[in-house]
C-alpha positions as CSV (number, residue, x, y, z in Angstrom):
1,M,38.4,40.5,15.7
2,N,40.7,37.5,15.2
3,L,40.3,34.9,12.4
4,L,39.1,32.2,14.8
5,R,36.3,34.4,16.1
6,I,35.2,35.3,12.6
7,L,35.1,31.6,11.5
8,T,33.2,30.7,14.7
9,L,30.5,33.4,14.1
10,A,30.3,32.4,10.4
11,T,29.8,28.7,11.3
12,V,27.0,29.6,13.8
13,A,25.3,31.8,11.2
14,I,25.4,29.0,8.6
15,M,24.0,26.4,11.1
16,S,21.3,28.8,12.2
17,H,20.3,29.4,8.6
18,H,20.1,25.7,8.0
19,A,18.1,25.1,11.1
20,I,15.6,27.8,10.1
21,A,15.4,26.4,6.6
22,N,14.8,22.9,7.9
23,N,12.0,24.1,10.1
24,T,10.2,25.7,7.2
25,I,10.5,22.7,4.9
26,D,7.1,21.3,4.0
27,P,7.0,17.6,4.8
28,L,3.9,17.1,2.7
29,P,4.3,19.4,-0.4
30,S,1.7,17.5,-2.5
31,W,-1.0,18.1,0.1
32,N,-3.2,21.2,0.0
33,D,-3.1,23.4,3.2
34,T,-6.3,21.9,4.6
35,A,-7.3,20.8,8.0
36,T,-6.4,17.2,7.1
37,K,-2.7,18.1,6.4
38,K,-2.5,20.3,9.5
39,G,-4.0,17.6,11.6
40,I,-1.5,15.0,10.4
41,I,1.5,17.3,10.9
42,Q,0.2,18.3,14.4
43,Y,-0.2,14.6,15.3
44,V,3.4,13.8,14.3
45,Q,4.9,16.8,16.0
46,Q,3.0,16.1,19.3
47,T,3.7,12.4,19.4
48,T,7.4,12.7,18.7
49,N,8.1,15.6,21.1
50,P,9.4,14.1,24.4
51,D,8.0,17.1,26.3
52,S,4.5,16.6,24.9
53,M,1.7,14.8,26.8
54,Q,0.9,13.0,23.6
55,F,4.5,11.6,23.2
56,I,4.7,8.0,21.9
57,P,8.0,6.1,22.5
58,V,9.8,5.1,19.3
59,S,9.2,1.4,20.0
60,E,5.5,2.0,19.9
61,R,5.3,4.1,16.7
62,I,3.7,1.5,14.4
63,A,1.9,2.6,11.2
64,T,0.0,0.2,9.0
65,F,-1.0,1.0,5.4
66,D,-3.3,-0.8,3.0
67,N,-1.9,-0.9,-0.5
68,D,-4.6,-1.1,-3.3
69,G,-6.4,2.2,-3.4
70,T,-4.4,3.6,-0.5
71,L,-0.8,3.7,-1.7
72,W,-1.4,3.1,-5.4
73,A,-4.4,3.1,-7.7
74,E,-6.8,0.2,-8.1
75,K,-8.9,1.0,-11.1
76,P,-10.2,-0.4,-13.3
77,V,-9.3,-3.6,-11.5
78,Y,-6.7,-4.5,-8.9
79,F,-3.3,-4.4,-10.6
80,Q,-2.3,-7.9,-9.5
81,L,-5.1,-9.2,-11.8
82,Y,-3.3,-7.7,-14.8
83,F,-0.2,-9.6,-13.8
84,A,-2.3,-12.8,-13.6
85,L,-3.8,-12.2,-17.0
86,D,-0.4,-11.6,-18.6
87,Q,0.9,-14.8,-17.0
88,I,-2.1,-16.8,-18.3
89,K,-1.4,-15.5,-21.8
90,A,2.3,-16.5,-21.5
91,Q,1.3,-20.0,-20.4
92,A,-1.5,-20.5,-22.9
93,S,0.6,-22.6,-25.4
94,Q,0.9,-25.3,-22.6
95,H,-2.9,-25.3,-22.0
96,P,-4.9,-25.6,-25.2
97,E,-8.0,-26.4,-23.1
98,W,-8.0,-22.8,-22.0
99,K,-9.3,-21.6,-25.4
100,T,-12.7,-22.8,-24.5
101,E,-12.6,-23.0,-20.7
102,E,-13.8,-20.0,-18.6
103,P,-12.5,-17.8,-17.2
104,F,-9.3,-18.6,-19.2
105,A,-11.0,-18.1,-22.6
106,S,-12.1,-14.5,-21.6
107,A,-8.6,-13.9,-20.0
108,L,-6.9,-14.8,-23.2
109,K,-9.1,-12.4,-25.2
110,G,-8.5,-9.6,-22.7
111,D,-12.2,-9.6,-21.9
112,L,-12.4,-8.3,-18.3
113,E,-16.2,-8.3,-18.3
114,G,-16.1,-12.0,-19.3
115,V,-13.7,-12.7,-16.5
116,K,-15.9,-10.8,-14.0
117,K,-18.9,-13.0,-15.0
118,S,-17.0,-16.0,-13.5
119,G,-17.2,-14.3,-10.1
120,M,-14.8,-15.0,-7.3
121,E,-14.5,-18.6,-8.2
122,G,-13.2,-17.6,-11.6
123,L,-10.7,-15.1,-10.2
124,V,-9.3,-17.7,-7.8
125,K,-8.8,-20.1,-10.8
126,L,-6.8,-17.4,-12.6
127,V,-4.7,-16.6,-9.6
128,M,-4.0,-20.3,-8.8
129,A,-3.0,-21.0,-12.4
130,S,-0.7,-17.9,-12.7
131,H,0.7,-17.7,-9.1
132,T,1.4,-21.3,-8.1
133,G,3.2,-24.4,-9.3
134,M,6.6,-22.8,-9.0
135,S,9.2,-21.9,-6.4
136,T,9.1,-18.7,-4.4
137,E,12.3,-17.6,-6.3
138,Q,10.6,-18.2,-9.7
139,F,7.5,-16.3,-8.7
140,N,9.6,-13.4,-7.5
141,A,11.5,-13.3,-10.7
142,S,8.3,-13.4,-12.8
143,V,6.8,-10.4,-10.9
144,K,10.0,-8.4,-11.1
145,A,10.2,-9.0,-14.9
146,W,6.5,-8.0,-15.3
147,I,6.6,-4.9,-13.2
148,K,9.5,-3.5,-15.3
149,T,7.6,-3.5,-18.6
150,A,3.9,-3.6,-17.7
151,R,1.8,-0.5,-18.3
152,H,-1.5,0.7,-16.9
153,P,-4.2,0.3,-19.6
154,T,-5.6,3.8,-19.5
155,T,-2.7,6.1,-18.3
156,H,0.0,4.0,-20.0
157,R,2.3,4.7,-17.0
158,P,4.3,1.9,-15.4
159,F,2.3,0.5,-12.5
160,T,5.0,1.7,-10.1
161,E,4.2,5.3,-11.3
162,M,0.5,4.7,-10.4
163,V,1.4,5.4,-6.7
164,Y,0.0,8.4,-4.9
165,Q,2.6,11.1,-4.5
166,P,1.0,12.5,-1.3
167,M,1.0,9.0,0.3
168,I,4.7,8.5,-0.6
169,E,5.4,11.8,1.2
170,L,3.4,10.7,4.2
171,L,5.3,7.4,4.4
172,H,8.6,9.2,4.2
173,Y,7.5,11.8,6.8
174,L,6.6,9.1,9.2
175,Q,9.7,7.1,8.5
176,D,11.9,10.2,9.1
177,N,10.1,10.6,12.5
178,N,10.9,7.0,13.6
179,F,7.5,5.5,12.8
180,K,7.9,1.9,11.6
181,T,5.7,1.6,8.5
182,Y,4.1,-1.6,7.4
183,I,1.9,-2.6,4.5
184,V,-1.1,-4.7,5.6
185,S,-2.9,-5.5,2.3
186,G,-5.4,-7.9,0.8
187,G,-3.0,-8.2,-2.1
188,G,-0.6,-11.1,-2.5
189,V,2.3,-10.7,-0.1
190,E,5.0,-12.2,-2.4
191,F,3.6,-10.1,-5.3
192,M,4.1,-6.9,-3.3
193,R,7.5,-7.9,-1.9
194,A,8.9,-8.2,-5.4
195,W,8.7,-4.4,-6.0
196,A,7.3,-2.5,-3.1
197,P,10.5,-2.2,-1.0
198,E,12.1,0.1,-3.6
199,V,8.9,2.1,-4.3
200,Y,7.8,2.6,-0.7
201,R,11.1,2.4,1.3
202,I,9.6,-0.5,3.3
203,P,11.6,-3.7,3.8
204,K,10.1,-7.1,2.8
205,E,9.6,-8.2,6.3
206,Q,7.3,-5.2,6.9
207,I,5.0,-6.2,4.1
208,L,2.0,-8.4,5.0
209,G,-0.7,-9.7,2.7
210,S,-2.7,-12.6,1.4
211,S,-0.8,-15.8,0.7
212,V,-1.0,-19.2,-0.9
213,K,0.1,-22.4,0.9
214,T,3.7,-23.4,0.5
215,Q,5.7,-26.6,0.9
216,Y,9.3,-27.3,1.5
217,E,10.8,-29.7,-1.1
218,I,14.1,-30.8,-2.5
219,V,14.1,-29.9,-6.2
220,N,17.1,-31.0,-8.3
221,G,19.0,-31.5,-5.1
222,K,18.2,-28.0,-3.8
223,P,16.0,-27.1,-0.9
224,T,13.1,-25.2,-2.3
225,I,9.9,-23.6,-1.1
226,M,7.1,-24.4,-3.6
227,R,3.9,-22.4,-4.1
228,L,0.8,-24.6,-3.9
229,P,-2.6,-24.0,-5.6
230,E,-4.4,-23.3,-2.4
231,I,-5.1,-20.1,-0.5
232,S,-3.5,-19.9,2.9
233,V,-4.6,-16.5,4.2
234,N,-7.0,-14.0,2.6
235,N,-5.8,-10.9,4.4
236,D,-8.9,-8.7,4.2
237,K,-11.4,-7.2,6.7
238,A,-11.2,-8.8,10.2
239,Q,-8.1,-10.8,9.1
240,K,-6.0,-7.7,9.1
241,P,-5.9,-7.1,12.8
242,L,-5.2,-10.8,13.3
243,T,-2.3,-10.6,10.8
244,I,-1.0,-7.5,12.6
245,Q,-1.1,-9.2,16.0
246,T,0.5,-12.4,14.7
247,Y,3.4,-10.8,12.7
248,I,3.9,-7.4,14.3
249,G,2.7,-8.2,17.8
250,K,1.9,-4.5,18.6
251,K,-1.2,-2.5,18.0
252,P,-0.7,0.3,15.4
253,V,-1.0,4.0,16.4
254,I,-1.6,4.9,12.8
255,A,-3.7,3.0,10.3
256,V,-4.5,4.1,6.7
257,G,-7.0,2.5,4.4
258,N,-9.6,3.3,1.7
259,S,-12.3,0.7,1.8
260,D,-14.6,-1.4,4.0
261,G,-11.8,-4.0,3.8
262,D,-9.8,-1.8,6.1
263,L,-12.6,-1.0,8.5
264,E,-11.5,-3.5,11.2
265,M,-7.8,-2.4,11.1
266,L,-8.9,1.2,11.5
267,Q,-11.3,0.4,14.4
268,W,-8.7,-1.7,16.2
269,T,-6.0,1.0,15.9
270,K,-8.3,3.6,17.5
271,T,-8.4,1.5,20.6
272,S,-4.7,2.1,21.2
273,S,-3.7,3.3,24.6
274,Y,-1.5,5.9,22.8
275,P,-2.8,8.8,20.8
276,S,-4.0,7.2,17.5
277,L,-4.7,8.3,14.0
278,A,-7.1,6.6,11.6
279,L,-6.9,7.8,8.0
280,L,-9.5,6.9,5.3
281,V,-8.7,7.8,1.7
282,H,-11.9,8.8,-0.1
283,H,-11.6,8.7,-3.9
284,T,-13.4,11.9,-5.0
285,D,-11.4,13.1,-7.9
286,A,-12.9,12.0,-11.3
287,E,-10.5,14.2,-13.3
288,R,-7.1,13.3,-11.9
289,E,-8.0,9.8,-10.8
290,W,-11.4,8.1,-10.3
291,A,-14.4,9.0,-8.1
292,Y,-16.0,6.0,-6.4
293,D,-17.0,4.6,-3.1
294,K,-20.1,2.4,-2.3
295,D,-21.0,1.4,-5.9
296,S,-17.4,0.3,-6.8
297,N,-16.4,-3.3,-7.7
298,V,-13.0,-2.6,-6.1
299,G,-12.3,-0.4,-3.1
300,H,-15.9,-0.7,-2.0
301,L,-16.5,2.0,0.6
302,E,-19.9,2.1,2.4
303,K,-19.7,1.1,6.0
304,A,-16.4,2.7,6.8
305,L,-17.3,6.2,5.7
306,P,-20.2,6.9,8.2
307,L,-18.1,5.2,10.9
308,A,-15.2,7.6,10.1
309,K,-17.5,10.6,10.8
310,K,-19.0,9.0,13.9
311,D,-15.6,7.9,15.5
312,S,-13.6,10.9,14.5
313,W,-11.4,9.3,11.9
314,T,-9.7,11.6,9.4
315,V,-11.2,11.3,5.9
316,I,-8.7,12.3,3.2
317,D,-10.7,13.9,0.4
318,M,-8.5,13.3,-2.6
319,K,-9.9,16.2,-4.6
320,Q,-9.8,18.7,-1.8
321,D,-6.7,17.5,0.1
322,W,-4.2,16.7,-2.6
323,S,-2.6,19.2,-4.9
324,Q,-1.0,16.4,-6.9
325,V,-2.1,12.7,-7.3
326,F,0.6,10.8,-9.2
327,P,4.3,11.5,-9.4
328,K,5.2,14.1,-12.0
329,K,6.6,12.5,-15.2
C-alpha cells in the first residue's frame, strides 16, 4: 500500500471519528434526560432537516425569550431595581429632600419593604429618577460600570452569573442551528443592551424591552439623544406580540417565558403556520433557586400554567428538568 493510500485512509478514519463524536455531543448537558429535553432536541432536529415534513426555512426560524425569570433569576426583586437603588444612593447628595420623601427615603435605607409600600407609583418614581435626565451614552456607561461590580444580595454572585446555565445552552443550541434569537422582555431595553450581548450572544438590535421617551438635542455642540422622565413603552403582556410585530415583523416559531406577562407572546407563537414550540419555565426548585408561581410578587404565574397544559405548551420544571441551575463557579 503506497503512502498516499495510507494517508487517505487515515484522513477518512479521523473525519469519521470526529463525525461520530459530533453526533454524540449533548447540546443540552445541564438538562436532565427527561421528556422536556428530548422534545426540544426532537423539535430542533425535525425543523432543521430539509427532508423533514416539519422543516422550517432559516429565514423563518425566529425564537423569542423573556429575560427576568427566564434567562436569569428575578428574586427577591427584579435585578434592574437594584441598579435603580444604587443609582439613587449615588445621587443622594444632590437631593437632600430624598431623606424624608418616599420612596426615596426607604431606598436610601435599603428598605425594600418600604419601597414596595409605595406601589407601582413609587417604583416608577425611582426608575425615572435613576434612569433619565442623561444621554443614552451616559446611561449605557452607568449600567456597564454597575454590572461589573454589583452582587446579588443573597448568593453574592455577580448578576451576570445569576443566569440559568440550561437556558444559555438552549440559546446556543438554537443559534448553532440558525435560529435567530431575540430577547423580548418587560425589562428596560437600554439596561439589557449594556450587558446582555456578551452574556447571551445576542446582538443589541435583537434585544427588545420597555423604554422611556427620548429626545434629540444638541448638547455642548454635539448631537445627543437624551432620556426623558416619561415611559414610552411598557413591554409586558399583550404589548409583547405588538413589539415583535413592529420590530421583528415575523411571528416566532419558538417563544420562551416564565410568567403571565409572557402569556400573550406564547399564545401568539402557537398560531404560527410553521411547527411551533412554546416553553414555560416553572420555578419549582426551592433548594437551588426559588420555588414560586401564583403567589409571587415577581414572575407571577397563574393564568399561563393551566393554559400550558390545555394548549400543549412545554412546561420546564426547573427541579425535574435541570441538573444544574447557575453556571459553575
